[in-house]
C-alpha positions as CSV (number, residue, x, y, z in Angstrom):
1,X,-47.5,67.6,132.1
2,X,-49.9,66.2,134.7
3,X,-49.0,68.8,137.3
4,X,-49.3,71.6,134.7
5,X,-52.7,70.4,133.6
6,X,-53.8,70.1,137.3
7,X,-52.8,73.7,137.8
8,X,-54.4,74.9,134.6
9,X,-57.7,73.3,135.7
10,X,-57.5,74.8,139.2
11,X,-60.9,75.9,140.4
12,X,-62.8,73.9,137.8
13,X,-63.5,70.9,140.0
14,X,-61.6,68.7,137.6
15,X,-58.5,66.8,138.8
16,X,-55.7,65.6,136.5
17,X,-53.7,62.5,137.4
18,X,-51.7,59.9,135.5
19,X,-51.6,56.1,135.9
20,X,-48.3,54.5,134.8
21,X,-48.7,50.7,134.5
22,X,-45.8,48.3,135.0
23,X,-45.5,44.9,133.2
24,X,-49.1,43.8,132.5
25,X,-50.0,40.3,131.5
26,X,-51.9,40.0,128.3
27,X,-53.2,36.9,126.5
28,X,-50.5,37.3,123.9
29,X,-47.7,37.7,126.5
30,X,-49.0,34.6,128.4
31,X,-49.1,32.6,125.2
32,X,-45.6,33.7,124.2
33,X,-44.1,32.4,127.4
34,X,-46.2,29.2,127.5
35,X,-45.1,28.5,123.9
36,X,-41.4,29.0,124.7
37,X,-41.5,27.3,128.1
38,X,-40.4,23.8,127.0
39,X,-37.3,25.1,125.2
40,X,-36.2,26.7,128.6
41,X,-37.1,23.6,130.6
42,X,-39.9,25.5,132.3
43,X,-43.4,24.2,133.1
44,X,-46.0,25.0,130.5
45,X,-48.9,26.1,132.7
46,X,-49.1,29.8,133.5
47,X,-49.6,29.3,137.3
48,X,-46.3,27.6,137.5
49,X,-44.6,29.7,134.8
50,X,-45.5,33.2,136.1
51,X,-43.1,33.1,139.1
52,X,-40.2,32.2,136.8
53,X,-41.1,34.9,134.3
54,X,-41.3,37.4,137.2
55,X,-37.9,36.4,138.5
56,X,-36.2,36.6,135.2
57,X,-37.9,39.5,133.4
58,X,-39.7,41.7,135.9
59,X,-38.6,41.0,139.5
60,X,-40.7,43.0,141.9
61,X,-41.8,42.9,145.6
62,X,-45.3,41.5,144.8
63,X,-43.9,38.4,143.1
64,X,-46.4,38.6,140.2
65,X,-47.1,40.5,137.0
66,X,-49.9,43.1,136.9
67,X,-53.3,42.6,135.3
68,X,-55.8,44.8,133.6
69,X,-57.8,44.6,136.7
70,X,-55.0,46.1,138.7
71,X,-54.9,49.1,136.4
72,X,-58.7,49.5,136.2
73,X,-58.9,49.5,140.0
74,X,-56.4,52.3,140.2
75,X,-58.3,54.3,137.6
76,X,-61.6,53.6,139.3
77,X,-60.2,54.9,142.6
78,X,-58.8,58.1,141.0
79,X,-62.1,59.0,139.3
80,X,-64.1,58.3,142.4
81,X,-65.0,60.8,145.1
82,X,-62.5,59.0,147.4
83,X,-59.7,60.6,145.4
84,X,-61.2,64.1,145.2
85,X,-58.2,65.7,147.0
86,X,-55.6,63.9,144.9
87,X,-54.5,66.1,142.0
88,X,-51.4,66.3,139.8
89,X,-49.9,62.9,140.6
90,X,-48.4,60.0,138.7
91,X,-49.6,56.8,140.2
92,X,-47.3,53.9,139.4
93,X,-49.1,50.6,139.3
94,X,-46.1,48.4,138.9
95,X,-45.9,46.1,141.9
96,X,-42.9,48.1,143.2
97,X,-40.6,47.3,140.2
98,X,-39.5,50.9,139.8
99,X,-36.8,51.9,142.2
100,X,-37.9,55.6,142.3
101,X,-40.3,57.1,144.8
């Protein structure tokens, strides 16, 4: 769909790209894991807990979960003049968790 839209907008000066986020930490997600940490024998503080959550639920090369700031940085880049020649792509912002190119 993104590629089709990019072609449809050809010559208009508008680019069409997609951002696909991976596992993103939210306040609710953090609270859920902190609340259940003791039952698993895990530490209760997020700084110590996050590596364990990553290892069990979302192993990826960065060793951490994504944040809203990671997604907003990708979007800010794609809407900036720096990305003026990028068109019709799907940018995975997932820490490398997906095993596809």
